[in-house]
N, C-alpha and C positions, 0 to 999 in steps of 0.2 A: 637419636635421630636428629638430622640437621635439615634446615630448609633455608632458601634464600629467594628474594623477590627483586624485580626491577621493572621499570617501564620506560618506554622511549616514544617520543613524539614522531608520528608519521603523517601529520596533517598535509594533504596535498596542496599544491600551489594553485592560486587562481588561474583559470584558463585550462587546467588539466581536465581530461575527460572524466565524467561521472559514470560509473558502471551501473548495471542493473537493467538495461533495456537492450534492444536489438539494433538501435541506431545511435547516432551521436548526441551527446548531451555534455554540458561542461560546467565545471565549478565556477562560481562567481567569487566576489570578495567577501561574502558573508560566511563567517566561521561561527557556527553555533557553539561548538565545543571541539576540543582537539581529538583527532584520531590517534590511537596508540597501539603499540605492541606491549603486551603485559606478560611477564615471564615469571614462572615459579619453577624452582628446582628442589627436589627432595632426595635425601641420601640416607640410607639405613646402615651405612658402613660397608655394605657389600655392593650395592647397586645405586646408581644415580639416574633419575629421570627428570626430564624437562617438559612441563606442561605450559604451552604458549598459546595465548589468545591474541588474535589480531583483528583490529577494526577494519574489515575488508569484506567485499562481496564474496570473494573466494580467494584461495591461494593456489596457483598452478603447481603442478607436480615438479616442474623443472626448478622452480624457486626453492621448494622444500629440499630437493636433492642438493642444490648448490649450497644452501645454508647448512645442511647437515655435514657436508664435507668440510666447510670452513670452520664449523664448531669443533669437529674432531681434530682438525689441524691445530686449532688455537688452544683447546683445553682437554683433549682426549675423551670427550663424552661420546659414548656409543651412538651412532646415527639412529639405530633402531629404538633408542630410548627417548627420542625427541618427538613429541606430538605437537603439531601446529594446526590450530583450528581457527577458521574464519568466523567472525560474528554474523556475517551476512548483512552488514549494513549497506543499504542502497545509497547512502550519502557519503561514502568513504572514497578512497583514492583509486586510481586506475591500475589495478594489480592483475586483473583477469579479463576474461572474454577473449577477443582475438589477440594472440600474443605476437610480439615482434618476429617477423620472418616465418610465421606459421604457415602462410599460404604462398610462399615464394615459389613453390613448385607448380603453382596453378597457372591457368591461362590469364591473359590480360583482363578478361571479364571477371574471373574469380578474384584476382588481386584487387580490382576496383571495388567489388562487392565487399571484400574483407576489410580492406584498409581505409576506404573512403566512405563506405555506407554502413559500417558496423561499429559497435562499441569496441575500443581497442585499449589494451594495456600500454602504459608509457614506459619505455626503456630506462629513462632517467629515474623515474619513481621506483621501478623494480630494483635498480641498483641501490637506491637509498634505503629501501625497506630491508633488503638483504643485509646491508651493513648494520642497520639498527637492530635487527634480530640477533645477529652474531654478537655485537657489542653488549646488548642487553643480557644475553646469556652469560657472558663473562662477568658482568656486574653482579648478576644474581648469584652466580657460583662463588664469586669473591666475597659476597656478603653473608654467606651461610652461617647460621648460628644453631646452637642446641635449641630444639623446640619440642613442644608437645603438640600433637595434632588431634583435632576432633573431626568427626564425620557424621552427617545426618541427612535426612530428607524432609523437606517441607512440602507444603501443599498450597498451590495458588491456581484457582480455576476460574477467575473472573477476567483475565486479561488476554487469553489466547483462544482462538476459535478455528475449527476446521473450515477451510474456504471452499470446499467442494460439496455440492448438494445434488441429491437425486431429485430430478424434476418430474412433473406430471407426465411428460412425454415418454419417460422411461429411461432416459440417459442421464449422465452426470455432467454438471456444468460448474466451472470454477467462477466464483464471484458472479452469481446470477443477478445481482442487484438487490439493494436494500429492501427487505420485507416483500420480496417478489411473491405474489400469491400462487405462483406455479411451483414454489418450493415444497417438496414433500418432507424431506429430513436431511440432516447432514450425511454425507457419504462416508465419513470416517470419524475417528475419535480425536481427542486432544490428550496431551500428557501434562497433568498438573504438577508433576514432581519437580521440586527445586532442590537439586543435589548440591551439597556444600562440603568442602574440606577446608578447615581453618588451621593456621599454624601460629602458635603462641610462644613468645620468647620467655626467658626466665622471670622477667618482671611482670608477666601476665598481659603484655600488650599483643594485640593482633598484628603480626607482621604482614600477613596477607591471607587470601583465601581463593579457592577455585569454586566457581558457581556454574552449574549446568542446568539449563532450562530450554524448552523447545518453543521458539517463536521467531518468525521472520523479523529482520530489522528494517521494517518498512513504515514506521510511524511518520518519518520525515518531519522532524521538529523545525526545519528551516535551515538552509545553507549546508555547509560541510559539517558532518556530525558522525559520531559513533552510534547515533540513533538512541533508542531507549536504554542501551547499555550505559550511556552516560549517567542517567539517573539511577541505575542500579549501583554504579560505583559511588555516586554522590550520597545515596542513602546509607550504604554501609559505612562509608567514611564519616558521615555525620554522627554516627553512634560510636564507631570504633577508633576514629582518629584518622588524620590525613596520611599517617605513615602506612596505612593498610593498602596494599596493592590488590586489586580485584581482577583476577584472571577469569574471563568469561569464555566458556566453551558451549556452543549451541547444541541443543539436543536434536532429535529427529523431527524436524519441522518442515519437511518438504511440502506439506499441505496445510501448514498452520501459520496463521498471521494474527494480527491484533484486530482485524476487521470482523465485526459481528454482523453478518448479513441478515440475521433475524431481528436485529434492533433497528427500529425505524429512524432513530436519531443519528445525525451526522456528527459523530464524536470520535471517529476512527483514525484521524490523521492530524498532524501538526503537534505543536508544543504540548497541548493538553494530553494528547494520546501518549506521547513519549514519556511524559512525567508520570502518567497513570500506570503504564506498564512497568517502567523501570523502578518506580518507588514501591509498588506492591511486591514485585519479585525481590527487590532489595530488602524490604521489611521482613519478608519470609526468610530470607537468607540470614538476617540478623537473629531471628528467633531460633534458627538452627544453631548458629554459632554460640549463643548464650545458653542453649539447652542441652547440648551434647557434651560428653566427658572428654577432656583432652588427655592424650597419652601417646605412646608411640604407635604409629600405624605401620606395622611390619608383617610380612616381608614386602620389599619393593622388587617387583619383577616386571619385565617387559618382553613382548614377543610380537612378531609381525609375520605377515604372509602376503605374497603377491598373487592376485587372481587375474589370469588373462581372460577377459570377457569380450566376445565379439560385439561389434556394433550392428544395429538394425540397418538394413540397406533399403533405400527407397527404390521403387520399381523404375524400370527404364522409361515407362510411359510417364510417370510422375516427374522424373528428371527432365524429360523433353518439354512437358507443360511448364515447368518452373523456368527453364531456360528461355522459353518464349516470353513468359511474363516479365522476367527481369530485364528484358531488352527495352521495356517501356519505362517511363518515368513513374515513380511512386504516386505522383499527383494525378496521373492519367488513369489509374486503376484503383481498386479497393486497396487501401494502405495495408490492412492486415494480410490480405492475400499476397501482396507484393513482398511483405516482410518475410513470410514463411516460405515463399518461393525462393527468395534469396537464401534462406537457411538450408533448403534442400540442395541447392547448387553448391553451397559451401560444404555440406555434409558429404556430398558425392566426391568432392575434391579431397576432403579429409580421409575418407575411406580408402582412396587410392594410395594415400601415404601411410595411413595407420588404421588398418581394418580391425585391429584388436586393441582394446584399452587395457593397460596394466593397472589394476586396481589394488591399492594397498589397504589391507585391514590390519588393525593393530589393537593389542590389549596391553594396558598398563595397570598394574596392580599396586595399590597402596593399602596393605593390610586387608581389611574386610571390604574394601571398595575396589572397583575395577572400572576403568574408562575403556569403552569399546568404540574405536574410531573407524570411520570410512569416509571416502572423498565425495560422496553424493549428497544431493538434497533428498534425504531419506524420508519416505513417508512415515508418519507418526506411528502407524500400526506396527511397523518393523521395530521401532524402538521399544514399544510396549511388549512385543514378543521377546525381545532380548531380555528385558527385565523379568518377565514371567518365567522364562526358561533358564535364567542364570542361577547358579548355586551361591552367588555372592549376596551378602546382606544388602549391599549397596552397589547398584549397577548404573553407570552413567553413559548412555549412548552419546557419541559425539559425531556430528555430521560435518561435511565440508572440511575434513581434516586431511592434511598431507597430500592435497591435490584437489581436483574438481572434475567430476564426470557428469554433472548435470542432475536432473531429476531421475529418481528411481521409484516409479509407482508400484503399487501392489499388482498382483496378477489380475485381481478383480477390476481394477481401474482400466485394464487393457482389454477387458471383455466387451461384448456387444453393448451392454447396458452401462459401461463405464464411460470414459471420455474426460474432457476437461483440459485446461491449458497444460498441465504437467505431462500429459500423454502425447503431446505434439512431438513429431519427429523433427529435430533440428541439429545443427552442428554442435549445440550445447548439450542436448539430451538425446541419447541414441543407443544406449546399451540394450542388450537382448532382454526380453520380457522376464526371464527367470533370474535376472541379476540380483534383485532384492533378496530372494530366498537363498541364493548362493552366498551372498554376503553374510546374512544372518547365520546360516549354517557354519560358515568358516569362522566367524567370531565366536560362536559357541564352542567350536572345536578348540580354538585357542585357549579359552578359559577352562576347557576340560583338562588342560595340562597344569592348571594352577590350583592352589589350595588357599581358600580364604583365611586371612588372619582374624584374630579375635577383635570384636567390637569393644572399645574401652568402656568400662563401667565404673561408677563411683566406688570409693572405698566404703565398706559396710561399717556402720557405727556399732560399737560394742554394746550389748544389752546392759543396762544398769538400773538398779532399784533406787538409787538416790534421787529423790524428788526435788523439784524446784521449790525452795522454801516459800517464795512469794505466792506460789499457786497451790500449795498443799494446805488448803484450809476449807472448812465447811462454810456455807453461806452465813454472812454476818448481818443479821437483821436489825441490830440496833447497837 
């Protein structure tokens, strides 16, 4: 078995847009830490796969398609074997939200709302990131060495929290406020699993690892940043050495952040929060790396499927109300109402052009482990369902991979007692209510075609009767 790793700097320039909201925001001169593309390639002699983590809010489908074509032309890697997952850092570069030319088909009002009043991707930055991903894959492939790999699952349950709560009124609210007395209980679970695959060279050095954990990148340590993923990397490298490349693939965290709404203390944002989350997840990853047995993780197999999923359509009455509202200035009306009226207008224009979203689901197997990827902000319960129903010893759900289709809530979240931010109908989140179950079912179908490899175990010691002479003695009292 061979593996190779590489990383490339994709830190956005000062003045570029900062994604993560529905309006304009911009990067300043403060760079807390570099944003990166981190690449791992694994080869069992028959198949080669690339697992790529990128410090970004999300990665659009068109970028993934372009990159896969360029990589195939450059080094003959099968496009379906490439997984690109966004870390979901809200402090990274302008790679997603409104894409260049996406609303050129719309009316002057639609174009104004899209390009001048919304968060937009930067064409210069998109080009740079595409080039860095391709060149990084070539470097990683060219650096491949004979390796032994280990796999394991750690447990970290103190840094991530479900942000949706059932309230006394009977509906569900996202971020209801710290220690709000009207909170009844969390509306969903967390996933404490820290999934890790490590690759070790012949000298016993860690070349790199892939880490899977479910939590939004919203700690905001200050300035441009990979968010808490920076401290994840820093922690692992602090123990294993600076040569170790840390590829992060986010788990099903559509409703999971670092914010503990049940905790009355304000410790959820900033440098301290980023360090707390990243260091604890990194420490757990280190424990897995030093505790599990290295060997070959085979076979390596990949498979994908495209799911055509229709978008939810706003009613004509709602579109009319939204059009009326967006004619006014945001300062003249409620800003939240104006923002989501804008989103309804943009969604209506998007549906005219693309009423059905092509959603890629992907399974990549490394021996006893399987990565199950989809392009949504997937609710945590879906990730737990994949793990519980998978026949693999190690199942790693990956969200915001190979594209972006926004939030996909559970069916319960869309019922009368549901609700919350993630259920809003926007140009970002709009797939049909059954999309989540369809994705889960399709991913389980994909792994139904696969057979898990063996989990590496240590070599058994031979039984021996020869005792240690220093210890083979009765008590000496004098």
